[in-house]
TORLUMRO-105471 format. One line per 3 residues: number of its first residue (from 1); their letters; for each residue x, y, z negated of C-alpha. Coordinates in nm, 2 decimals, always signed. Each point is the difference from the previous one (the first is absolute). Layout:
# TORLUMRO-105471
NUM) A) X Y Z  ...
# end
This chain:
# TORLUMRO-105471
1) MIM) -2.19 -5.85 +8.40  -0.36 -0.11 +0.07  -0.22 +0.09 -0.30
4) VTF) -0.35 -0.14 +0.08  -0.16 -0.20 +0.27  -0.38 -0.02 +0.00
7) STL) -0.08 -0.13 +0.34  -0.05 -0.36 -0.12  -0.33 +0.08 -0.17
10) QLP) -0.17 +0.05 +0.33  -0.22 +0.29 -0.12  -0.16 +0.23 +0.26
13) LLP) +0.20 +0.30 +0.10  -0.18 +0.33 +0.06  +0.09 +0.08 +0.36
16) SSS) +0.24 +0.30 -0.02  -0.06 +0.08 +0.37  -0.35 +0.12 -0.07
19) LSS) -0.06 +0.22 -0.30  -0.37 +0.01 +0.09  -0.02 -0.36 -0.11
22) IKT) -0.01 +0.12 -0.36  -0.35 +0.13 +0.07  -0.13 -0.35 +0.02
25) IDN) -0.02 -0.02 -0.38  -0.36 -0.03 -0.11  -0.04 +0.23 -0.30
28) SAH) -0.33 -0.16 -0.08  +0.15 -0.35 -0.05  +0.00 -0.08 -0.36
31) RSS) +0.16 -0.30 -0.17  -0.05 -0.01 -0.37  +0.32 -0.03 -0.20
34) QNH) +0.07 -0.32 -0.19  -0.09 +0.00 -0.37  +0.29 -0.14 -0.19
37) ENA) -0.14 +0.03 -0.35  -0.20 -0.27 -0.19  -0.34 +0.06 -0.14
40) CPR) -0.05 +0.20 -0.32  +0.07 -0.19 -0.32  -0.31 -0.09 -0.20
43) DPQ) +0.12 +0.20 -0.30  -0.15 +0.35 +0.05  +0.28 +0.15 -0.21
46) MCH) +0.25 -0.09 +0.27  -0.20 +0.10 +0.30  +0.17 +0.34 +0.03
49) FDR) +0.32 -0.19 +0.06  -0.11 -0.24 +0.27  +0.05 +0.21 +0.31
52) FDH) +0.37 +0.05 +0.10  -0.08 +0.33 +0.18  -0.18 +0.15 -0.30
55) VND) +0.31 +0.15 -0.14  +0.04 +0.21 +0.32  -0.28 +0.22 -0.14
58) VQN) +0.15 +0.02 -0.35  +0.16 +0.34 -0.05  +0.20 -0.12 -0.30
61) PSQ) +0.15 -0.35 +0.05  +0.16 +0.03 -0.35  -0.35 +0.01 -0.15
64) FIE) -0.10 -0.29 +0.21  +0.29 -0.21 -0.13  -0.09 +0.11 -0.36
67) KYR) -0.36 -0.12 +0.05  +0.14 -0.33 +0.12  +0.20 -0.03 -0.32
70) EMV) -0.32 +0.07 -0.20  -0.18 -0.28 +0.19  +0.28 -0.24 -0.08
73) VLQ) -0.06 +0.07 -0.37  -0.38 -0.05 +0.05  +0.05 -0.32 +0.19
76) NGQ) +0.21 -0.12 -0.29  +0.25 -0.19 +0.22  -0.27 -0.18 +0.20
79) FFS) +0.03 -0.09 +0.37  +0.03 +0.28 +0.25  -0.09 -0.04 +0.37
82) NTA) +0.23 +0.09 +0.29  -0.24 +0.29 +0.08  +0.06 +0.15 -0.34
85) LAP) +0.38 +0.01 +0.04  +0.02 +0.12 +0.36  -0.14 +0.36 -0.04
88) VLK) +0.20 +0.08 -0.32  +0.32 -0.11 +0.18  -0.10 +0.24 +0.27
91) ACS) -0.03 +0.27 -0.26  +0.36 -0.09 -0.11  +0.11 +0.04 +0.36
94) KIK) -0.15 +0.35 +0.03  +0.19 +0.13 -0.30  +0.31 -0.22 +0.05
97) SLH) -0.05 -0.15 -0.35  +0.24 -0.30 +0.01  -0.02 -0.07 -0.38
100) AGK) -0.38 -0.03 +0.01  +0.02 -0.20 +0.32  +0.24 -0.25 -0.15
103) QIH) -0.24 -0.05 -0.30  -0.28 -0.08 +0.24  +0.23 -0.24 +0.19
106) AQA) +0.05 -0.18 -0.33  -0.37 -0.02 -0.06  -0.05 -0.14 +0.35
109) IKF) +0.25 -0.28 -0.09  -0.19 -0.05 -0.33  -0.33 -0.04 +0.17
112) SLS) +0.15 -0.22 +0.28  -0.07 +0.27 +0.26  +0.36 +0.06 +0.10
115) FDV) -0.05 -0.21 +0.32  -0.34 +0.15 +0.09  +0.03 +0.17 +0.34
118) YVQ) -0.17 +0.32 -0.11  +0.20 +0.04 -0.32  +0.32 -0.08 +0.18
121) TSL) -0.07 +0.25 +0.27  -0.08 +0.26 -0.26  +0.32 -0.08 -0.19
124) MSM) +0.19 +0.04 +0.33  -0.14 +0.34 +0.05  +0.07 +0.11 -0.36
127) YSS) +0.36 -0.11 +0.01  +0.05 +0.16 +0.34  -0.14 +0.33 -0.11
130) CDQ) +0.24 -0.01 -0.29  +0.29 -0.06 +0.24  +0.05 -0.36 -0.13
133) YET) +0.02 -0.13 +0.36  +0.20 -0.31 -0.07  -0.25 -0.11 -0.27
136) ALK) -0.29 +0.06 +0.24  +0.17 -0.21 +0.27  +0.05 -0.29 -0.24
139) LFD) -0.37 +0.01 -0.08  -0.08 -0.02 +0.38  +0.23 -0.29 +0.05
142) QMP) -0.16 -0.19 -0.29  -0.36 +0.05 +0.12  -0.15 -0.33 +0.12
145) NRN) -0.28 +0.18 +0.18  +0.01 +0.34 +0.18  -0.28 +0.21 +0.15
148) VVT) +0.00 +0.31 +0.21  +0.01 +0.22 -0.31  +0.32 -0.18 -0.11
151) WTA) +0.17 +0.04 +0.34  -0.10 +0.37 +0.00  +0.15 +0.05 -0.35
154) LMD) +0.32 -0.15 +0.13  +0.00 +0.24 +0.30  -0.07 +0.30 -0.24
157) LYL) +0.29 -0.12 -0.22  +0.24 +0.02 +0.29  -0.14 +0.34 +0.10
160) NWD) +0.05 +0.13 -0.36  +0.35 -0.15 +0.01  +0.07 +0.19 +0.32
163) QPR) +0.04 -0.32 +0.21  -0.26 +0.04 +0.27  +0.17 -0.25 +0.23
166) RAV) -0.07 -0.27 -0.26  -0.36 +0.12 -0.02  -0.04 -0.05 +0.37
169) AVF) +0.15 -0.35 -0.03  -0.25 -0.08 -0.28  -0.29 +0.10 +0.22
172) CKM) +0.12 -0.22 +0.28  +0.05 -0.29 -0.24  -0.35 +0.05 -0.15
175) LRT) -0.15 -0.03 +0.35  +0.19 -0.31 +0.07  -0.15 -0.16 -0.31
178) GIR) -0.34 +0.06 +0.15  -0.12 +0.26 -0.24  -0.21 +0.27 +0.16
181) PDH) +0.11 +0.36 -0.09  -0.24 +0.24 -0.17  -0.01 +0.38 +0.01
184) FSI) +0.25 +0.03 -0.27  +0.26 -0.23 +0.15  -0.05 +0.17 +0.34
187) VSA) +0.07 +0.34 -0.15  +0.31 -0.13 -0.18  +0.13 -0.15 +0.33
190) LAA) -0.07 +0.33 +0.18  +0.18 +0.19 -0.28  +0.31 -0.22 +0.05
193) SAR) -0.01 +0.05 +0.37  -0.03 +0.38 -0.05  +0.31 +0.01 -0.23
196) LGI) +0.21 -0.21 +0.24  -0.13 +0.19 +0.30  -0.06 -0.32 +0.19
199) LNF) -0.28 +0.10 +0.24  -0.05 -0.34 +0.18  -0.07 -0.18 -0.33
202) GRW) -0.25 +0.27 -0.10  -0.17 -0.03 +0.34  +0.00 -0.38 -0.05
205) IHG) -0.19 +0.04 -0.33  -0.24 +0.25 +0.18  -0.07 -0.27 +0.26
208) YII) -0.08 -0.24 -0.27  -0.25 +0.25 -0.16  -0.17 +0.04 +0.34
211) KDG) -0.02 -0.37 +0.09  -0.11 -0.12 -0.35  -0.27 +0.27 -0.03
214) VEL) +0.15 +0.15 -0.31  -0.19 +0.32 -0.10  +0.19 +0.32 +0.07
217) SVF) -0.04 +0.13 -0.35  +0.14 +0.34 -0.10  +0.28 -0.19 -0.18
220) IGT) +0.11 -0.20 +0.30  -0.06 +0.29 +0.23  +0.23 +0.22 -0.21
223) ALV) +0.26 -0.27 -0.01  -0.01 -0.03 +0.38  +0.03 +0.38 +0.05
226) DMY) +0.30 +0.00 -0.24  +0.16 -0.30 +0.18  -0.04 +0.15 +0.35
229) CKG) +0.14 +0.34 -0.12  +0.30 -0.16 -0.17  +0.04 -0.25 +0.28
232) GSI) +0.05 +0.28 +0.26  -0.34 -0.02 +0.18  -0.18 +0.32 -0.10
235) DEA) -0.25 -0.04 +0.29  -0.12 -0.33 -0.13  -0.03 +0.15 -0.35
238) ILV) -0.22 +0.27 +0.14  -0.23 -0.25 +0.17  -0.05 -0.20 -0.32
241) FDL) -0.05 +0.32 -0.20  -0.27 +0.13 +0.24  -0.17 -0.34 -0.01
244) LSK) -0.05 -0.01 -0.37  -0.35 +0.10 -0.10  +0.11 +0.06 -0.36
247) KSI) +0.33 +0.16 -0.10  +0.15 +0.04 -0.35  +0.25 +0.28 -0.09
250) QTW) +0.27 -0.27 +0.04  -0.11 -0.04 +0.36  +0.03 +0.37 +0.07
253) NSM) +0.33 +0.02 -0.18  +0.14 -0.29 +0.21  -0.09 +0.17 +0.32
256) IHG) +0.12 +0.35 -0.11  +0.33 -0.15 -0.11  +0.02 -0.20 +0.32
259) FSV) -0.03 +0.31 +0.22  +0.26 +0.18 -0.22  +0.27 -0.27 +0.03
262) HGR) -0.05 -0.03 +0.37  +0.05 +0.37 +0.05  -0.36 +0.07 +0.10
265) VIE) -0.03 +0.25 -0.28  -0.27 +0.22 +0.16  -0.23 -0.30 +0.02
268) ALE) +0.07 -0.07 -0.36  -0.10 +0.35 -0.10  -0.31 -0.01 +0.23
271) LFT) -0.11 -0.34 -0.16  +0.04 +0.15 -0.35  -0.22 +0.30 +0.10
274) KME) -0.27 -0.25 +0.13  +0.02 -0.20 -0.32  -0.02 +0.31 -0.21
277) TEE) -0.28 +0.18 +0.19  -0.21 -0.24 +0.20  +0.03 -0.31 -0.22
280) QIY) +0.04 +0.19 -0.32  +0.23 -0.26 -0.15  +0.20 +0.13 -0.30
283) PNE) +0.38 -0.04 +0.07  +0.24 -0.14 -0.26  +0.37 +0.05 -0.07
286) ITF) +0.09 -0.26 +0.26  -0.18 +0.20 +0.27  +0.22 +0.30 -0.06
289) VGL) +0.31 -0.21 +0.00  -0.09 -0.10 +0.35  -0.07 +0.36 +0.11
292) LSG) +0.31 +0.15 -0.16  +0.23 -0.27 +0.14  -0.15 +0.07 +0.34
295) CSH) +0.06 +0.37 -0.03  +0.36 -0.07 -0.10  +0.06 -0.22 +0.30
298) KGL) -0.15 +0.26 +0.23  +0.16 +0.31 -0.17  -0.34 +0.15 -0.08
301) VEE) +0.11 +0.21 -0.29  -0.30 +0.23 -0.04  -0.25 -0.28 +0.04
304) GKA) +0.19 -0.21 -0.26  -0.01 +0.28 -0.25  -0.37 +0.05 +0.07
307) YFD) -0.08 -0.37 -0.07  +0.22 +0.00 -0.31  -0.20 +0.30 -0.13
310) KMQ) -0.34 -0.14 +0.10  +0.08 -0.33 -0.17  +0.04 +0.18 -0.33
313) KKY) -0.25 +0.28 +0.02  -0.29 -0.15 +0.18  +0.03 -0.37 -0.10
316) RIG) +0.17 +0.04 -0.34  +0.26 -0.26 +0.09  +0.33 +0.05 -0.18
319) PTI) +0.31 -0.05 +0.21  +0.19 -0.32 -0.06  +0.37 -0.07 +0.07
322) KHY) -0.10 -0.11 +0.35  -0.18 +0.32 +0.08  +0.30 +0.20 -0.12
325) GCM) +0.23 -0.23 +0.20  -0.20 +0.08 +0.31  +0.01 +0.38 -0.06
328) VDL) +0.38 +0.00 -0.07  +0.06 -0.20 +0.31  -0.23 +0.23 +0.20
331) LGR) +0.18 +0.31 -0.12  +0.35 -0.15 +0.04  -0.06 -0.12 +0.35
334) AGL) -0.12 +0.34 +0.10  +0.32 +0.16 -0.13  -0.16 +0.16 -0.31
337) IVE) +0.27 -0.14 -0.23  -0.03 +0.26 -0.27  -0.38 -0.02 -0.02
340) AFE) +0.03 -0.38 -0.02  +0.25 +0.02 -0.27  -0.21 +0.24 -0.20
343) MVK) -0.29 -0.24 +0.03  +0.22 -0.28 -0.14  +0.10 +0.22 -0.30
346) KMP) -0.36 +0.10 -0.08  -0.15 -0.35 +0.04  -0.19 -0.11 -0.32
349) IPP) +0.12 -0.35 +0.08  +0.38 -0.08 -0.02  +0.12 -0.05 +0.36
352) NAI) +0.12 -0.35 +0.10  +0.29 -0.10 +0.21  -0.22 -0.03 +0.31
355) ILG) -0.11 +0.37 -0.02  +0.35 +0.12 -0.07  +0.14 -0.22 +0.27
358) SLL) -0.24 +0.15 +0.25  +0.10 +0.35 -0.10  +0.37 -0.09 +0.02
361) SAC) -0.05 -0.13 +0.36  -0.17 +0.33 +0.09  +0.31 +0.18 -0.15
364) RSQ) +0.22 -0.20 +0.23  -0.21 +0.09 +0.30  +0.01 +0.37 -0.09
367) NNL) +0.37 -0.01 -0.12  -0.11 +0.15 -0.33  +0.29 -0.10 -0.23
370) VVA) -0.10 +0.21 -0.30  -0.35 -0.16 -0.05  +0.15 -0.34 +0.10
373) ERV) +0.24 +0.00 -0.29  -0.27 +0.10 -0.24  -0.23 -0.28 +0.12
376) SKM) +0.28 -0.26 -0.01  +0.07 +0.09 -0.36  -0.37 -0.05 -0.08
379) IGE) +0.01 -0.34 +0.16  +0.30 -0.09 -0.21  -0.19 +0.09 -0.31
382) IEE) -0.29 -0.24 +0.07  +0.02 -0.31 -0.22  +0.16 -0.29 +0.18
385) ESL) -0.31 -0.21 -0.01  -0.18 +0.27 +0.20  +0.24 -0.04 +0.29
388) KNG) -0.14 -0.27 +0.21  +0.24 -0.30 +0.01  +0.29 +0.23 -0.10
391) DTS) -0.04 +0.19 +0.33  +0.29 +0.24 +0.05  -0.11 +0.13 +0.35
394) HYV) +0.01 +0.36 -0.14  +0.38 -0.03 -0.02  +0.00 -0.09 +0.37
397) IMS) -0.19 +0.31 +0.08  +0.22 +0.22 -0.22  +0.31 -0.15 +0.16
400) NIY) -0.14 +0.10 +0.34  -0.08 +0.35 -0.12  +0.35 +0.05 -0.15
403) SRA) +0.15 -0.13 +0.32  -0.19 +0.26 +0.21  +0.11 +0.27 -0.24
406) GLK) +0.36 -0.11 +0.02  +0.02 -0.08 -0.37  +0.21 -0.32 +0.03
409) DKM) +0.08 -0.04 -0.37  -0.37 +0.01 -0.10  -0.08 -0.23 +0.30
412) AKA) +0.25 -0.26 -0.12  -0.15 +0.01 -0.36  -0.35 -0.05 +0.13
415) RMK) +0.10 -0.29 +0.22  +0.17 -0.17 -0.30  -0.34 -0.01 -0.17
418) IGK) -0.18 -0.16 +0.29  -0.13 -0.34 -0.10  -0.14 -0.29 +0.21
421) KPK) -0.25 +0.13 +0.26  -0.34 -0.17 +0.04  +0.01 -0.26 +0.27
424) GVS) -0.18 +0.09 +0.32  -0.24 -0.26 +0.13  -0.21 +0.01 +0.32
427) VIE) -0.29 -0.23 +0.09  -0.15 -0.07 +0.34  -0.28 -0.22 +0.12
430) RGS) +0.00 -0.21 +0.31  -0.33 -0.18 +0.05  -0.06 -0.21 -0.31
433) EVH) +0.36 +0.03 -0.12  +0.15 +0.26 -0.23  +0.37 +0.07 +0.02
436) EFA) +0.22 +0.18 -0.25  +0.33 +0.17 +0.06  +0.24 +0.15 -0.26
439) VGD) +0.33 +0.18 +0.02  +0.29 -0.25 +0.03  -0.23 -0.30 +0.05
442) ASH) +0.09 -0.21 +0.30  -0.21 -0.30 -0.09  -0.28 +0.05 +0.26
445) PNW) -0.01 -0.29 +0.25  +0.00 +0.25 +0.29  +0.29 +0.20 -0.13
448) GEI) +0.22 -0.07 +0.31  -0.26 +0.14 +0.23  -0.07 +0.30 -0.23
451) KLK) +0.37 +0.10 +0.00  +0.02 +0.00 +0.38  -0.32 +0.21 +0.02
454) LNE) +0.14 +0.25 -0.25  +0.31 +0.04 +0.21  -0.22 +0.05 +0.31
457) IME) -0.22 +0.25 -0.18  +0.29 +0.22 -0.13  +0.15 +0.00 +0.35
460) KIG) -0.33 +0.10 +0.17  -0.08 +0.28 -0.24  +0.36 +0.14 +0.03
463) RKD) +0.12 -0.06 -0.35  +0.38 +0.05 +0.06  +0.07 -0.03 -0.38
466) WEE) -0.13 -0.36 +0.00  +0.27 -0.26 -0.05  -0.10 -0.33 +0.17
469) GNF) -0.02 -0.27 -0.25  -0.04 +0.23 -0.30  -0.30 -0.16 -0.16
472) VNI) +0.10 -0.01 -0.36  -0.17 +0.32 -0.12  -0.25 +0.06 +0.27
475) HSE) -0.34 +0.11 -0.14  -0.28 -0.26 +0.00  -0.24 +0.20 +0.21
478) KVA) +0.24 +0.01 +0.29  +0.04 -0.38 -0.02  -0.38 -0.05 -0.02
481) TAF) -0.05 +0.23 +0.30  +0.25 -0.21 +0.20  -0.19 -0.32 -0.10
484) GLL) -0.33 +0.17 +0.10  +0.12 +0.10 +0.34  +0.12 -0.36 +0.05
487) KIN) -0.31 -0.18 -0.11  -0.30 +0.23 +0.02  -0.13 +0.05 +0.36
490) NPS) -0.09 +0.34 +0.14  -0.24 +0.18 -0.04  -0.05 -0.13 -0.36
493) PVK) +0.17 +0.25 -0.24  +0.29 -0.11 -0.22  -0.12 +0.05 -0.36
496) IVK) +0.25 +0.01 -0.29  -0.04 +0.04 -0.37  +0.30 +0.15 -0.19
499) NLR) +0.02 +0.00 -0.38  +0.21 +0.32 -0.01  -0.03 +0.34 +0.17
502) ICE) +0.13 -0.02 +0.36  +0.33 +0.19 +0.03  +0.07 +0.28 +0.26
505) DCH) +0.23 -0.22 +0.21  -0.25 -0.29 +0.03  -0.28 +0.25 +0.07
508) EVL) +0.20 +0.16 +0.29  +0.10 -0.35 +0.14  -0.36 -0.12 +0.00
511) KLI) -0.11 +0.32 +0.18  +0.26 -0.07 +0.27  -0.10 -0.37 +0.02
514) SGV) -0.37 +0.09 +0.05  +0.09 +0.22 +0.30  +0.27 -0.22 +0.16
517) YDR) -0.20 -0.33 -0.03  -0.34 +0.17 +0.04  -0.13 -0.18 -0.31
520) ELV) -0.22 +0.11 -0.29  +0.17 -0.05 -0.33  -0.18 +0.03 -0.33
523) VRD) +0.19 +0.02 -0.33  -0.17 +0.01 -0.34  +0.26 +0.12 -0.26
526) CTR) -0.05 +0.07 -0.37  -0.17 +0.33 +0.07  -0.19 +0.00 +0.33
529) FHR) -0.04 -0.14 +0.36  +0.23 +0.10 +0.28  -0.14 -0.07 +0.35
532) FRS) +0.27 +0.03 +0.27  -0.11 +0.05 +0.36  +0.19 +0.13 +0.30
535) GHC) +0.29 +0.13 -0.21  -0.21 +0.18 -0.26  -0.13 -0.08 -0.34
538) SCK) -0.35 +0.07 -0.14  +0.16 +0.17 -0.31  +0.16 +0.26 +0.23
541) DYW) +0.32 -0.05 -0.19  -0.16 +0.12 -0.32  +0.01 -0.27 -0.26
# end
């Protein structure tokens, strides 16, 4: 099924054939951002409310809201301007105070400001931050006038709602209405592109930035680095990173994480050393998540332990659930099952299903039935709401472990508890089109060609267990690969984004395809990138 087509907007594409073209950006070009606020109200008592961004600097939004209530009393019910309501609504957004936000919404109606573009946009953001997405969408639909801030708020709504495809569609629709994007809308569009892993759309936005002379600020630069990393083009990310005259900690984190998920872990560690020693930038907890995950992917146990220790002793950063998750994964992958289990037991934070599932997978790899049963029991004791979407994948793992151990009765009991598995979905770009494939979905207009190509592929790579015409349960990345070989010309790589972890069978099949067809295949699964070339994968079969 085709998800998004953005070719009709006729925006400039950054030539993918020449990475050096990125260097044409003029860092000195500066275009002042549009000011969307009105002038300060004449009443000096209200002046500290007039700027929408003022609340960004308020450490305690609750106090800001309380001051607003005091001003309401002082004004004795007199008229409030739109610039008075907007910042306090933003304070409500920051602390997700739906009750206070609804009260201000009522005041906006009272003062006939409910159809003011600034107030409506602020209300949209408030309802969105409080997970009241349908209410926010109704406000947008009712707005007689919309500016770039309004459209950006709608994009951010869909990003918060985990619907990046719709955020991309909103950006395209905004451009068709003739509204020029600002820095914030560009960053939101790049964030949507990064989440989806659609590289061509991100390049398309980059081309717009260059042609329109948009300043390469640290915010846009960081968003570009993140987009290129997550879109599978680490080399373009490096070029943008090197071009930035100013870099925030977020910029460094994006590049470190990018190196890690692409398997270029040594470069991630070297970049951290440069950041730490030469640039003297203080790392944060996200920095160490990138470093530890990289060590896990590469099997660098001692290095991972050293960074985990440095994080706490040198930088006084307390480990979060993500840091412990990386460490348990690192130890488990390295076969240190007992040490990983001891860390789980000693964690000051209760382990979640993700950490325990990672350890359980390691137990399967190492055939450690004793620890596996103890971990499985811990997963079962986690409250139901903690298990994401009622995920019962741990029973699948346990059934496999019992099968290997020859414990047929226990295997049967485990299989009886297996619920509905998450649906695997793969996405692939072809020019300005984005195509989606799912298990059991035969709705794609090229399905007939894809089936023939799949049969050809399985024959060429020597899969004797393949039954011709057996397409019901074939994994989505295999289907996406067949489509890519059909529609994407060599030497362009076939790039696929998978929502789940790539399985061992698909991993092996893609290695064979890359060798037999002499094609580069790039797969971004839920944990990292796999770059298949000449029958080998960049992960070196360690993922």
